[in-house]
N, C-alpha and C positions, 0 to 999 in steps of 0.2 A: 262740389255738389256732387253730390249721390241722386243718380235717376229718382231715388223717388224722394227726393227731398226738391225736385224742379215745378213741384207747383206749390209749393213756399212758395209767399208773395214778397219781394220786397224790400217792400218798410217793414217787417216782420221781422223781414233778413237786417235789416239795420239796425232794434231797438233792442236788439241780443248782447250788442257789445254793452250797451249803454244797465243791463242787466246786471254783465260781467259785475259791470264796476260798481255800480251800485249794492250789487251784495257780498258781493272784495268790503267794499266798505260796511253795510253791514256785521259782514266777521269779526273782522279789524272794532267795531261798537265789543265786539262778547255777544252781536244779538244771536241765539243758536236757532232756533223758531218763528215766523212770523205766515202773516195771512195774507191773502192777493187783494186787499180792500188796504194793506198796511202797507205788503210791496206797493201798489196801485200812486201810491202815498209819499211814496221816496222818489215813484218811480215820476211824476206827476201824470201822471194817466189814469185810466178808469180799472176798476178790477174786474170787471171786464174783457177790458182790452192787458191785462195780465190773464185772467183764460183761454182767450180762446190763443194769443200766444206759443203758451206753451202748452197750448193740449196740437197747438199743431205738432210738435214733436215729442210726444205720449204721456204733456201734463202735469207728473213729477212731485203733487202733491194729494193729499187724504182729502174730503169732506169732512170741515167738518174742528178741521186737525194744521192747515194746512201746509208750513213750505216748509223742510228742516235746509236751513242755506247753507248751511258747508253744502250735501249732498246738491244739488240745486249745480250754487255756484259750482262742481262737477262735475256736470253731463251742461251746463253752457262755457262751460270752459272744454269742453269736449267739443263740441258740437263746433265749434269757434276754429279750435282744430290746434290747441294750443301747448296739447299733449303728446303734437309730433312734430316733431323738427323737420324746418325747412329753412337750405341753404340760402341769403340772396347778396347782392350787395348792393353798392351804395353806386351811381355813375354819377359825377357830379360831386366836387367838395367845395363852392364855392360857403353862400351863409349860410346857405339852406340850404343844402351836403351836415357841415355840419353841426350846425342846431340838430335836424333829428339823429347824426351819433352820439353827442353828448349827452342830450337829452333824452331815448328815445330809452326802454330796455325790449333791448329785442328776443331774449332770454325767456323770458316771463309771457310770453306773447309767440312761444313756439319757432322762434327763429336765430338761424347762428349767421351773426353779418363774419361774407368770411373773406371782403376781400373792399379797395376804397379805388374806384378808378377814375380819373379827368385826364383831358388833355392839354394842361395849360405846364406848359414846362420846370414854372415857378412853381408847382403840386410833385411837381409825379417827383415821389422819393423819402418826402420828407415826413414826418408820423404824423397822426390826429389819434390820439381817443389810443398810444400804441402799436397803430395798426398805419403798416407803408404804404402810403396811396403811389398804386399798380399806373403803369401806363394803358394809356386810351390802346395804343398799340395789341397793349399782350392782355383783352376783353376773350375773345374768343378761346384763346385756347385755356386761359384762366379760369373760360367757364363750363365747359369742359371740359375740363380734367379735378373740377370742385363743382361736377355735376349742377351747380345752376338750376334751383329751383324759379328765384324773382328775383325783382330789380327792381329798386327805385330810385327813378328819373327827374333828376336833380337839376334839369339843361334845362336851354331857353328853348323854348317850336321849330324853331329859326335849327335845330340838332338836332328831335325828338326822333324826322320820321328814318333822316340815318342807320344811329348807332340801335333806332326798337329795331332795323334790318337785322343787324348785325348779333342782335344780341337772339333773335326769329331766329338767324341759319345756326346759331350756337347749339339754339331749341330751350333758350328759355320761353313757354308761357303763360309769365307771369306776370304783371307787373303795376303796381303802385306808382301813378304816371303826377309828375306836378307843371305840365306842363295841356295845352291845349292841343298837337298832331291827336287826328280819332286811334287810336293802336287798334283799338276795334273795326274801324270801316276798315281797313285795309289786311288785318289778319282777326278773323270773325271768332274764328278757334278760339285766344283769347284769352284769359279772365283780367280781366282791365279795372283799379280801383282812380276814380281820378280823383284829384286833389283839389281843390282852383281859389286858392284864395281871391281872388281878386272879388271873385264870385258872389264869397263871400261877406266880404267890406261890403258889397256891393245890393248885394239884402240886408243886410247888415242898416244902409243908408236909407235904402227906401220906407223900412219898421220904428224906421228914426223919423224921416221923414212925415209918419201917417199915427204914426200917438198918436194915441188919441186922449186927447186934452182929459187932463186935472181935473174930478169938480172942486 
């Protein structure tokens, strides 16, 4: 995030991928132009919220005309950094790591997957999706040689700190973190996106338990 963007609230930033997905779908459907009201309905938010969100980044629309879908999608993609290549590795090639490898389109979102790592001797040297799983012991050298920008951590929390320490020492400052180790607590200069599936399931459980009865 640039210095000029630091005042933008995180809820606004977190809606940007939703705009990206929605606009991508609209473009695939052949929609060329859309009003803030129609975009709001597609996003399930208010038209006022759409205008406020996009005005944080310069607006992009014309009063009385709306938004050009392709142009707005391009601007949102630029804000999300999909136009800048970022080298990434996955550490931990168990079920979660494999699911991410096989089902995520890295190139579409501006990432180039450079390596897979694990410390399980049964996995080291085997191939997944055409890529060889490297030995954990090669992590630092590989990270420096390939100028890795970010790491996706698919490992248990008990292993998190040690692996983060090594990656941090090798120059990595950005993490997509699937375990509960508090990276920013130890390294405040890191950029971290935490993904806690258990918390999402518990939130779903709460919403199910407190669902309003149907009339």
